PAKEDO-91655 format. One record per residue (C-alpha): residue number from 1; residue in one letter; z negated, x negated, y negated. Coordinates in Angstrom, 2 decimals, padded with zeros to 5 digits. Last residue first. Example, Ala and Ser with C-alpha at 12.3 -4.5 7.8 and 13.67 -1.06 7.14 Angstrom:
2
2,S,-007.14,-013.67,001.06
1,A,-007.80,-012.30,004.50
end
This chain:
119
119,X,-178.89,-144.24,-040.12
118,X,-180.27,-143.51,-043.56
117,X,-178.29,-140.34,-044.25
116,X,-179.92,-137.84,-041.89
115,X,-183.48,-139.18,-042.19
114,X,-183.09,-139.51,-045.97
113,X,-182.00,-135.88,-046.26
112,X,-184.97,-134.76,-044.14
111,X,-187.36,-136.60,-046.44
110,X,-185.70,-135.08,-049.49
109,X,-186.38,-131.65,-048.08
108,X,-184.78,-128.45,-046.79
107,X,-181.47,-129.82,-045.54
106,X,-177.78,-128.94,-045.66
105,X,-175.92,-131.96,-044.35
104,X,-172.37,-133.22,-044.62
103,X,-171.01,-136.41,-043.07
102,X,-172.20,-136.87,-039.48
101,X,-171.68,-133.52,-037.81
100,X,-174.27,-131.17,-036.30
99,X,-175.54,-130.31,-039.79
98,X,-172.09,-129.08,-040.75
97,X,-172.01,-126.77,-037.72
96,X,-175.36,-125.17,-038.61
95,X,-174.44,-124.82,-042.30
94,X,-171.13,-123.16,-041.42
93,X,-172.84,-120.88,-038.89
92,X,-175.38,-119.80,-041.52
91,X,-172.53,-119.23,-043.97
90,X,-170.57,-117.15,-041.43
89,X,-173.74,-115.17,-040.62
88,X,-174.30,-114.28,-044.28
87,X,-177.99,-113.63,-044.91
86,X,-178.66,-116.33,-047.47
85,X,-182.20,-116.31,-048.87
84,X,-183.38,-118.85,-046.29
83,X,-181.19,-121.65,-047.64
82,X,-183.92,-123.51,-049.51
81,X,-182.69,-126.77,-050.96
80,X,-181.36,-130.27,-050.48
79,X,-177.63,-130.92,-050.23
78,X,-177.01,-134.07,-048.22
77,X,-173.73,-135.84,-048.82
76,X,-171.73,-138.51,-047.04
75,X,-168.69,-140.20,-048.51
74,X,-165.56,-141.22,-046.63
73,X,-163.20,-140.33,-049.51
72,X,-161.37,-137.64,-047.53
71,X,-164.65,-136.32,-046.09
70,X,-166.32,-136.00,-049.49
69,X,-163.19,-134.37,-050.92
68,X,-163.03,-131.94,-047.98
67,X,-166.57,-130.86,-048.85
66,X,-165.44,-129.58,-052.25
65,X,-162.37,-127.69,-051.06
64,X,-164.19,-126.16,-048.10
63,X,-167.15,-125.06,-050.20
62,X,-164.87,-123.58,-052.88
61,X,-162.97,-121.33,-050.48
60,X,-164.18,-118.25,-052.37
59,X,-164.72,-116.41,-049.06
58,X,-167.47,-118.89,-048.18
57,X,-169.86,-117.58,-050.80
56,X,-172.32,-120.50,-050.83
55,X,-170.09,-122.61,-053.09
54,X,-170.01,-119.70,-055.55
53,X,-173.67,-120.57,-056.34
52,X,-172.45,-123.72,-058.08
51,X,-174.18,-126.86,-056.85
50,X,-176.86,-128.60,-058.93
49,X,-179.51,-126.09,-057.79
48,X,-178.88,-127.22,-054.21
47,X,-180.29,-130.61,-055.12
46,X,-177.94,-133.53,-054.45
45,X,-178.35,-136.53,-052.16
44,X,-175.38,-138.86,-052.05
43,X,-174.15,-141.50,-049.63
42,X,-171.43,-144.01,-050.51
41,X,-173.47,-145.95,-053.06
40,X,-171.88,-148.55,-055.38
39,X,-174.28,-147.32,-058.09
38,X,-172.26,-146.77,-061.29
37,X,-168.74,-146.90,-059.91
36,X,-169.40,-145.10,-056.63
35,X,-171.59,-142.52,-058.37
34,X,-168.94,-141.87,-061.01
33,X,-166.08,-141.64,-058.51
32,X,-167.90,-139.25,-056.17
31,X,-169.14,-137.13,-059.07
30,X,-165.66,-136.86,-060.60
29,X,-164.24,-135.92,-057.21
28,X,-166.87,-133.20,-056.83
27,X,-166.12,-131.97,-060.36
26,X,-162.45,-131.76,-059.41
25,X,-163.11,-129.86,-056.18
24,X,-165.18,-127.21,-057.93
23,X,-168.53,-126.59,-059.60
22,X,-170.60,-129.59,-058.56
21,X,-172.73,-130.80,-061.47
20,X,-174.74,-127.65,-062.17
19,X,-177.58,-128.60,-064.50
18,X,-180.97,-130.23,-064.19
17,X,-179.82,-133.58,-062.89
16,X,-181.18,-136.35,-060.69
15,X,-178.67,-137.48,-058.08
14,X,-180.34,-139.41,-055.28
13,X,-177.96,-142.24,-054.50
12,X,-178.05,-143.67,-050.99
11,X,-176.74,-147.17,-050.23
10,X,-179.88,-149.20,-050.90
9,X,-179.61,-150.53,-047.33
8,X,-182.89,-149.08,-046.07
7,X,-182.39,-146.04,-048.24
6,X,-182.81,-145.04,-051.85
5,X,-181.27,-145.61,-055.27
4,X,-182.47,-143.15,-057.90
3,X,-179.74,-141.85,-060.11
2,X,-179.55,-140.12,-063.48
1,X,-177.48,-137.32,-064.91
end
C-alpha cells in the first residue's frame, strides 16, 4: 500500500493498493491508524475495488460498522468507483444520504473526491 498526498492543505491521502484493504471494522481501524501515523492525513480516498464487496450488501451490516469507525475517529473518506451496477434501492438511498453529509462520500472520480474533501 502506498499513499499520494493531495489537497490544498496536504491533508488528503490517496490510498494506492491493488488488493482489498477494507474488509471489516478492524481493517478500517487499522487503515485509519496507519494512514494517520504515516501521513498525518485525516481524509482518505480509496478505490471501490479496495473495499470488500460485502460492504455494498447492506444486510451484512459491514458498511455501518466500517463507516462508524471513520465517524468515531473524525476521519473523512471518499470511495471512488462505479456504483451503477447496484440495483438495491436501500443501497442507492444509503449512498445518496451519505453524499449529503460531510464525512463519507461515494463518488465516481478522483476529481469529485477532491472537491468533496478539499473544503
